[in-house]
LOPANU-445985 format. One record per residue (C-alpha): x, y, z. Coordinates in steps of 0.1 Angstrom, whole numbers, plus 5000, padded with zeros to 4 digits. Example, Ala and Ser with C-alpha at 12.3 -4.5 7.8 and 13.67 -1.06 7.14 Angstrom:
2
512349555078/513749895071/
REM end
This chain:
611
711611865430/713411985395/714112245413/715912095439/717811865418/719212185399/720412315432/722311985443/723811935405/724912345409/726412245444/727911945428/729212165404/730612385419/732412185450/733912015418/735412365405/736412445434/738612145448/741712215467/744712095470/747912055484/751412085462/754812075477/757512285460/761312395473/764212565462/765312485425/765512795406/764212855380/762312515380/760512605411/761312885440/760113125461/760413455456/758813745474/757313465499/755313415466/755713025447/757213035409/758712855386/758812715356/756512375374/754412645394/753812855364/752412565344/750412375368/748612695381/747612765340/746612405334/744112375367/743112765369/739612695365/738912325385/741312355413/742412575442/746012515447/747412575479/751512585474/753312465506/757512535507/759712305522/763112075515/762811815490/763611545519/760711665546/758311655511/759411295503/758311255538/755011465537/753711295507/754610975515/751911035546/749711195526/750411555543/750311685504/748711575479/751511645452/755011685450/756711845417/760411865402/760611485407/762111205385/760210855391/762810585402/762310215414/762610285450/760010565447/757010355430/756610175467/755310495478/754310735449/752110755416/754210935387/752911155362/754010955335/754711315307/757711495314/758011835328/761511915316/764711725305/767711735333/770511665344/773011705374/776311845373/779611935396/780412305402/782812465433/783712805442/785813005409/788812975429/788912655427/790312465395/789512055394/791711935366/790911575372/787711385389/790411215408/791011515430/788311495445/789611185469/789311275500/787711585496/783911695514/781011725486/778111905495/774511765481/771611815487/768711515506/767511235480/768311485454/768311215422/771611315414/773511285445/771810925450/770110845416/771610495402/773510705377/773811015407/776911125418/777610945445/777510615422/780210755400/782510805425/782210475437/782410325403/786410475401/786810355437/787210775450/786210795488/784911185497/782711275521/779511365516/777611655534/773611665530/772111995530/768112095523/768512265494/770912415467/771312785484/772812575513/775112445492/775812755479/776412925507/779312615521/781012675490/781613025497/782112965531/785012675523/783412425543/782612225514/785112135483/782412135459/779012095452/776411875435/773512085413/770812075386/772312235358/768812405358/770012575386/773712635375/772312795341/770913085365/773813105385/776813325380/779113275414/780212935413/782012775386/781312465369/783412125362/782111975333/781611685354/778011615342/775511285353/772311185357/770311325334/766911275343/762711345330/761411535357/757811525360/755411565391/754011275419/751411185442/751010955471/749310645470/747410735497/745911085483/742911035462/742411405460/746311395441/745111035422/742211285406/744311595396/746811365379/743811185361/742511575350/745711735346/746511455321/745011585284/745311945294/748911865295/749511665268/747611945244/750112235258/753112045253/752211925216/751312265207/754812455202/752512795201/750912675235/751212865270/753712575275/756612655251/756113065258/757212925299/759712745289/761113035265/760913255295/763113075320/765312885295/765713105266/768512925249/767412515257/771212485265/770012125284/768711975249/771012125226/774112155243/774611865262/776911635234/779311865241/778711855281/778711475279/782111495263/783611695287/782811445315/783911185290/787411335285/787411335324/786510975330/789310925300/791711135323/790810845350/791210555335/795110655325/795610775357/794410455367/796410245344/799310425349/798610395388/799010045383/801409985361/803410195388/802009975415/803109595398/806809655394/807109485355/809209755340/809509585305/805409595303/805509945320/808010085284/805809885264/802510035277/803610405281/805010375244/801610305232/799110515253/798310675221/796110375221/793310495251/793710835233/792310705200/789710455217/788610825235/788410985198/786210685188/784110695218/783211075215/782411055177/779111075173/779010845141/780710545163/780910245141/780909925165/782709705143/785609955133/785710005169/785909655175/788509595149/790609875164/790209735201/791309385187/794809475170/796209705196/795309485225/797309245199/799909445195/800609525235/800909115233/797709105259/795808855235/795608635214/791608655206/788908855213/785308845218/782509095221/778809015228/775709155235/772409005240/769508985223/767008785232/768008445244/771208505222/774308615227/775708835195/779408805191/782008975173/785108785177/788908875167/790308545158/794208455147/795508585111/793608905125/790608785112/787208965128/783408715120/780108795138/778708495158/775308375171/775608245204/772608055217/771607935251/771307605261/768907455282/770907205291/774507315296/776007695289/779007845272/781407985294/780508325281/777108345300/778708285331/779308675335/775908785320/774108535344/776408645376/777008965370/780708845377/784508825360/785508465355/789508395349/790108025338/794207955341/793607645316/790707605297/791507275290/791807205327/788007375336/785807135353/782107285355/779007075341/777107445344/779207595317/781107465289/783907565271/783807635232/786907715214/786107935181/788907945166/790207575153/793807745160/793607685195/791807375197/793707075224/795807375237/796607585265/794507875268/794108155294/790408295296/789008635313/785408715308/784509015319/780809145322/779809475306/776309675309/774609955297/771010095309/769109915282/771609615273/774209345290/777509155275/780509025280/783809075267/786508755266/790408795265/791708505257/796108445253/797508085247/799607905275/798907825306/797908135335/799208375311/797708665328/799408765360/798209035382/799509375362/797809155328/794309135344/794309535357/795509615327/792209415316/789809535336/790709915329/790809845292/786809645299/785609965320/786610205285/784409935265/781709965284/781510315287/781410345252/778410175245/776710355273/777910715260/776210535223/772810475240/772610855256/774010945220/770910745211/768910895233/770211265227/769111245190/765611165198/765011445221/766511655193/764511505166/761411585189/762111915204/763411995167/759811905150/757912025178/759612395172/759712355131/756412185126/752512305134/750912015154/747112135140/748412145104/751311955097/752812275077/756012425089/755712685116/757413095113/760412955128/761312695103/760513045077/762913245093/765612965094/765212865058/765613295051/768713335072/770213065052/768813195016/769513525019/773913515011/772913324979/770313564966/772813804968/775313624947/773113464922/769913604898/767613304918/763913434929/761813334958/758413424954/756213494990/752913444989/750513585026/747213425029/744713515051/741213325063/737913555054/736213635085/738113335103/736813505138/733213465126/733913085120/734813035158/732513235170/729713125155/730612735151/733012665175/737112645174/737212235173/735312365136/737812625128/740512395135/738812205110/738712465081/742412535088/743412145083/741412135053/743112505037/746512325046/745912045028/744612214997/747912435001/750112164998/748112004972/748612264951/752512354959/756012184944/758311974960/760512274961/758312494975/756812485008/754412615030/754012765069/751312835092/752313165101/750113235130/746013175139/744413195103/747713315085/749713095061/752813215040/753813005012/757413044995/757312994956/761312874941/762412964908/759213044888/756913364874/754313554889/751913424864/752713064878/752213184914/748513384901/747313094886/748012824914/746413104944/743413094918/743412754919/743712744957/740812984963/738612804942/739312474960/738812674994/735712854980/733812464975/735012315008/732212085025/730712315054/727712465059/729012825053/731213025031/734913025029/737213265012/740513345015/742613625007/746213684996/748913914987/752113814964/755814004969/759313904959/761713784985/764914044974/768414104991/767614464988/765314445016/764414315052/762213985051/759914165075/759414415047/758414215018/756514045047/754414345055/754414415018/752414095009/750314185040/749314505028/748214364992/746214105007/744314345030/743314544999/741914234985/740614155014/738914515015/737914504979/734814264981/
REM end
């Protein structure tokens, strides 16, 4: 009976470990693509690695549009290189971890000069069916709609077809992922970018196999991504050696914002010319530097909201477009305002939402519509009541234009107010709507910058800090030396490095397991950190090898510290003996850092062999 149960158990185990799964992929080099009739790419390599011991993957090649349908119908279990959006959540379950951060970019053939996005009017644009950079909330289709640009979209099955259409001049421009353009030198990037996206994988709600697969790889993938020495970063470096999509995004965003700024200026002038108010045209054109300065503030990575508001307020007063300006954003059930009052006074003000009656500021928040009030004294609406914050405007005729603004994570409202009845003519309202768009853009950009800063810090910490020990990595050491070497040439300062190796560490791993080996490394790291000064630093140089840099000290002090570290390591609370060997060497400007490390290594091995 025991033998039968054992056979059943073995059969079940073998079934689990040979579980087959169908995974769909399409052509988006280098994230996923077909090469010599074989599946390849960043996503493919990562999933093959994670699932090699437990899953038998059957790769299904197709175009994105068809694969989405096949995933929905349960014909495939997983689709890779996909973004989680609300519309897709009805049919699909998304893996919560991000594989790759990407964004869309417009490109043309090399003989076309696209100096302004406005030149896309009535042009044919090539897009991939169901591509997030085309149909997404921040996709190119909505970008053109926001700026009232009419273009014809021609849908293709993949990016390669768009490239061919560009070469044959069937289309004027094409929408691509930035990762695809990075590896394609036949096209010209326009600098118009949009739709930043975290890309992941998804399964159908109908696929039990797909759901099981997502659960199975969850912890494995997280461990890979958290460890900067893992296979994930090896593959990342293979396909994206410069990591341009993370660290160069800020500059690219500035390019798109400059393009948008040009559109705003173009629209601004167009509206002024459309309406025949010559005095106002001349006055605005003479103050066009107002828009230029606004753009400078927008593209500054250190946007100060107070300075920005003050500048807008004062410039609009110079142009005689306002007597009062309000800019408010939601915070729970409150509207936090900055108000520009008479006599150039600027204050902060919080407006609470009343259950009975609401201030007119809430109208644009609640409805997402603009509101024009020719005379506040004649305003009659039981739901939204006026409230004048400036005593100088009490009981006076006042014209109000309220315009909603919206960012990804917040809502707000801009109040333009001017004394007198019906003080804003058609041209004035058009100008103020354009300015409101630019203000909205500034806060959208600020959100993107904040997100970008968090991404930079995240990847910087992954690259420079070892996830197991908390020590710096070898990359940090080489970055430090790159900055230090010129100083070493100019001054008499000395830096001394110590290479440390754990004796017989392989035997510890083999006899007691890798988890115990990790505990040993963490314990030794803690001892090292407790025995170096603030001006010194320690790195995990690889495996069981550590490197310490001591600044402005002497060999006697370092030898004393190293003996203390060695003694504490020997007394660690494990049921086996632990010891370390080390070698000390000066870092000088006369020889390469590699040579200094090699000398320290040789001294360390000499100590190891002496026992």
